[in-house]
C-alpha positions as CSV (number, residue, x, y, z in Angstrom):
1,M,15.9,92.2,15.0
2,P,19.3,92.7,13.2
3,L,19.9,90.4,10.3
4,N,23.0,88.9,11.5
5,S,21.0,87.6,14.6
6,Y,18.3,85.9,12.2
7,F,20.9,84.6,10.1
8,V,22.7,83.2,13.2
9,R,19.4,81.8,15.0
10,I,18.7,80.1,11.4
11,C,21.7,78.6,11.5
12,I,21.8,77.0,15.1
13,V,18.0,75.6,13.9
14,F,19.6,73.8,11.2
15,L,22.5,72.1,13.0
16,I,20.3,71.3,15.8
17,V,17.9,69.0,13.2
18,F,20.9,67.8,11.3
19,L,22.4,66.4,15.1
20,I,19.3,64.5,15.6
21,G,18.8,63.0,12.7
22,C,22.1,61.6,12.5
23,S,21.4,60.5,15.8
24,G,18.7,58.2,14.6
25,I,20.0,57.1,11.7
26,K,21.8,53.8,10.8
27,T,23.3,53.3,7.0
28,K,21.3,50.0,5.7
29,Q,24.1,48.0,6.1
30,Q,24.0,48.1,9.8
31,R,20.1,47.7,9.7
32,G,20.8,44.8,8.4
33,K,23.0,43.4,10.5
34,D,21.5,44.5,13.4
35,T,18.0,42.9,12.1
36,D,19.6,39.7,10.9
37,S,21.7,39.1,14.0
38,K,18.4,39.5,16.3
39,D,16.4,37.6,14.2
40,D,18.7,34.4,13.8
41,R,18.9,34.4,17.5
42,I,15.8,32.3,19.6
43,C,15.6,33.7,23.1
44,N,14.2,32.0,26.3
45,G,14.3,33.5,29.7
46,G,17.0,35.8,29.2
47,Q,19.2,33.5,27.1
48,C,19.7,33.4,23.6
49,V,20.8,31.0,20.9
50,N,21.9,31.0,17.2
51,P,20.1,28.2,15.8
52,S,22.7,27.9,12.7
53,S,25.6,27.2,15.5
54,A,23.3,24.9,17.6
55,Q,24.4,21.3,17.7
56,V,22.1,18.4,18.8
57,S,23.5,17.3,22.4
58,P,24.8,13.3,22.0
59,K,21.8,12.1,24.9
60,N,19.2,13.6,22.5
61,R,21.0,12.2,19.2
62,D,20.9,8.9,20.9
63,H,17.3,9.3,22.3
64,T,16.4,10.4,18.3
65,E,17.9,7.6,16.6
66,K,16.5,4.8,19.4
67,L,13.0,6.2,18.2
68,E,13.7,5.5,14.5
69,G,14.8,1.8,15.3
70,Q,11.6,1.4,17.3
71,F,9.4,2.4,14.3
72,K,11.1,0.3,12.0
73,Q,10.8,-2.7,13.9
74,S,7.5,-2.3,13.8
75,Y,4.4,-1.3,12.1
76,Q,1.1,-0.7,13.5
77,G,2.1,-2.1,16.7
78,L,3.5,-5.7,15.5
79,T,7.0,-7.2,14.7
80,A,8.0,-8.6,11.4
81,T,7.2,-11.8,13.4
82,D,3.8,-11.1,14.3
83,W,2.9,-10.0,10.7
84,F,4.6,-13.2,9.5
85,K,2.5,-15.1,12.0
86,K,-0.8,-13.7,10.9
87,A,0.0,-14.8,7.1
88,V,0.8,-18.3,8.9
89,A,-2.5,-18.2,10.2
90,L,-4.2,-18.2,7.0
91,W,-2.6,-21.7,6.0
92,D,-4.6,-24.9,6.0
93,G,-1.8,-27.1,5.2
94,E,-2.0,-27.4,1.5
95,K,-2.4,-23.7,0.4
96,Y,-3.5,-19.7,2.1
97,T,-7.1,-19.7,2.1
98,A,-6.7,-16.0,1.4
99,P,-3.3,-15.6,-0.2
100,K,-3.6,-11.9,-1.4
101,K,-4.2,-11.2,2.6
102,A,-1.4,-13.2,3.3
103,I,0.7,-11.8,0.7
104,G,-0.2,-7.6,2.5
105,Y,1.1,-9.2,6.1
106,L,3.9,-10.8,4.7
107,N,4.6,-7.4,2.7
108,N,5.0,-6.2,6.5
109,A,6.8,-8.2,7.5
110,I,9.3,-7.6,4.9
111,R,9.5,-4.3,5.1
112,L,10.5,-4.1,8.8
113,Q,12.8,-6.9,8.1
114,P,14.4,-6.8,4.7
115,G,16.4,-10.2,5.2
116,Y,13.3,-12.1,6.3
117,A,14.1,-15.9,4.4
118,D,11.1,-17.3,5.6
119,A,8.7,-14.2,4.6
120,Y,9.7,-14.2,1.1
121,Y,9.6,-17.7,1.0
122,S,6.0,-18.1,2.6
123,R,5.2,-15.2,0.0
124,G,6.2,-17.3,-2.7
125,F,4.2,-19.7,-1.9
126,A,1.2,-17.7,-1.6
127,Y,1.8,-15.9,-5.1
128,D,2.0,-19.2,-6.5
129,N,-1.4,-19.8,-4.9
130,L,-3.1,-17.1,-7.0
131,G,-1.0,-18.2,-10.0
132,Q,1.8,-15.5,-10.3
133,Y,4.3,-17.4,-10.7
134,Q,6.8,-14.9,-12.2
135,S,6.3,-13.3,-9.4
136,S,6.2,-16.1,-7.2
137,I,10.1,-17.0,-8.6
138,K,11.3,-13.6,-7.9
139,D,10.3,-14.2,-3.5
140,Y,11.9,-17.7,-3.9
141,N,15.4,-16.3,-5.6
142,N,15.4,-13.9,-2.9
143,A,14.7,-17.1,-0.2
144,I,17.3,-18.7,-1.9
145,R,20.1,-15.9,-1.5
146,L,19.5,-15.4,2.2
147,K,19.1,-19.5,2.9
148,P,21.1,-21.0,0.3
149,D,20.5,-24.6,1.8
150,D,16.8,-24.5,1.5
151,A,15.8,-27.3,-0.1
152,I,12.0,-26.2,0.0
153,A,12.9,-23.0,-1.6
154,Y,14.5,-25.2,-4.4
155,S,12.1,-27.7,-4.8
156,N,9.3,-24.9,-5.0
157,R,10.7,-22.8,-6.8
158,G,11.5,-25.6,-9.5
159,K,7.3,-26.0,-9.4
160,A,7.2,-22.9,-10.5
161,Y,9.6,-23.1,-13.5
162,A,7.9,-26.2,-14.3
163,K,4.4,-24.7,-14.4
164,L,6.0,-22.0,-16.7
165,G,6.8,-24.6,-19.2
166,H,10.9,-24.1,-18.1
167,N,11.0,-28.2,-17.4
168,Q,15.0,-28.0,-17.8
169,L,15.2,-25.2,-15.2
170,A,12.9,-26.9,-12.8
171,I,14.9,-29.8,-12.9
172,K,18.3,-28.2,-12.1
173,D,16.7,-26.8,-8.9
174,F,15.0,-30.6,-8.0
175,N,18.5,-31.8,-8.2
176,E,20.0,-29.0,-6.3
177,A,17.5,-29.9,-3.5
178,I,17.9,-33.3,-3.6
179,R,21.7,-32.9,-3.3
180,L,20.6,-31.0,-0.3
181,Q,18.5,-33.2,1.5
182,P,18.6,-36.9,0.2
183,D,15.4,-38.2,1.2
184,Y,13.2,-35.1,-0.3
185,V,10.0,-37.0,-1.2
186,N,8.5,-33.9,-2.9
187,A,11.6,-33.5,-5.0
188,Y,11.4,-37.0,-6.2
189,N,8.0,-36.6,-7.1
190,N,8.4,-33.3,-8.8
191,R,11.2,-34.0,-10.6
192,S,9.8,-37.3,-12.1
193,F,6.7,-35.2,-13.2
194,A,9.2,-33.0,-15.1
195,Y,11.5,-35.8,-16.9
196,L,8.0,-37.3,-17.9
197,L,6.7,-34.0,-19.5
198,Q,10.3,-33.8,-21.6
199,G,9.5,-37.5,-22.4
200,N,12.1,-39.1,-20.3
201,N,10.0,-42.2,-19.1
202,N,13.3,-43.8,-18.2
203,L,14.5,-40.8,-15.6
204,G,10.7,-40.2,-14.8
205,C,9.4,-43.7,-14.1
206,R,12.6,-44.2,-11.6
207,D,11.8,-40.6,-9.7
208,A,8.4,-41.9,-9.6
209,Q,9.3,-45.3,-7.7
210,K,12.0,-43.8,-5.6
211,A,9.0,-40.9,-4.2
212,C,6.8,-44.1,-3.4
213,A,9.6,-45.8,-2.0
214,L,9.6,-42.7,0.1
215,G,5.9,-42.8,0.8
216,L,4.2,-40.4,-2.1
217,C,2.9,-42.4,-5.2
218,T,1.2,-39.8,-6.7
219,V,2.7,-39.2,-9.7
220,L,4.0,-42.9,-9.9
221,K,0.1,-43.9,-10.1
222,W,-0.4,-41.4,-12.7
223,A,2.2,-42.7,-14.7
224,K,1.1,-46.0,-14.9
225,G,-2.3,-44.9,-16.0
226,K,-0.7,-43.0,-18.6
227,G,1.2,-46.2,-19.6
228,Y,4.6,-44.2,-19.2
229,C,5.8,-46.4,-16.2
230,R,5.2,-50.0,-15.4
């Protein structure tokens, strides 16, 4: 075979290989672009969507918010009122028969409804039953913040202060309770005891007599037995 013919054939083979290689090769940037474009899409039934540009429809957003609202309104299938009633069922008229359990129920009520004043008040009383007066005062603070005209909350917070030895703070709360409810017998009874503990027999006996006139003579009888009142 003539040399020139052989050389021409070799050149043709190299040219064919080069052309085939170029048709099947893309640059790194091109491969990355194509791969990213394909991987970013979610396809179903021949329709593709890019999640980065997809938006939640107003209808679906409303449904999600509704479900979140329902979850917030109930816990273990019970509403804040349901949990409150479970705690009230443990009340025997004077104290909680199971104050720790009552606190657990009221925790759930408050978690579902943070502005539930009666739940704070009741939990404060449960803490009081356990002798946890600081926690009791914190809950009465919240109850008063939410219902500033609640005479009973002021009176019970005053009792908690008195049990901690803070008689002046206690008297201040009893004063407010009486201002809000002038015939509130427990406030008079409690304030009389606080005055007597301070050594103020004059005011203490006056309040004890007022409480007795309203039907509660506990402190007056005690004070007479001690010789504080006549």
